[in-house]
Phi, psi and omega in degrees: 000151184302319181297316179298318179294323178295313179299320179293318183288322186251356178089341178192166170238111187262336183213143173234128170249110182261114183218110179223141179199126174214143174225120183261343187230130172230121179147174181300130182300326184300339181269357178281137172288161178302318181296315180294316179299316181294314180298313180294322180295316180299315180291312184296312179292324178300317180280307189289320184258305183295326176300317177294314180301315180296319179297314179295317180300325181286324186270333186302316179301323178295316182293320179294315180299319181274353177075017181200147173169156177230136177238124177244121180246125177258126184251347177079192191289327189278356186288297183277331179229096181305144184259124179303138180070011173231053189298310182292317177302311181298321177297318180295321180287328172298323175296321177297317179297314179297316177302314182296318180294317179296316180299317179300319179293319180295328186264004180299000000 
């Protein structure tokens, strides 16, 4: 994995900036077919939320082992203020915000 190779090459991983963002659908959610909503949700949540979770999961053991590390997660516009006609995107970014807040509490 890239994180392991980075730690091996440089001796440590001191910071992670997790920033992922994709939006496949713009428009009223009510007009999306079930198939389109499901497909877009899987891709959008996979990139925007699961991508952040995977990055943090990969780097956290290194940071804990070395006793130091900083994680910066960027969630974009839809997290705190959902964006009209970007329903799935906003839901994914709300998940990123909730994940980040929970992680911060766990690592205090």
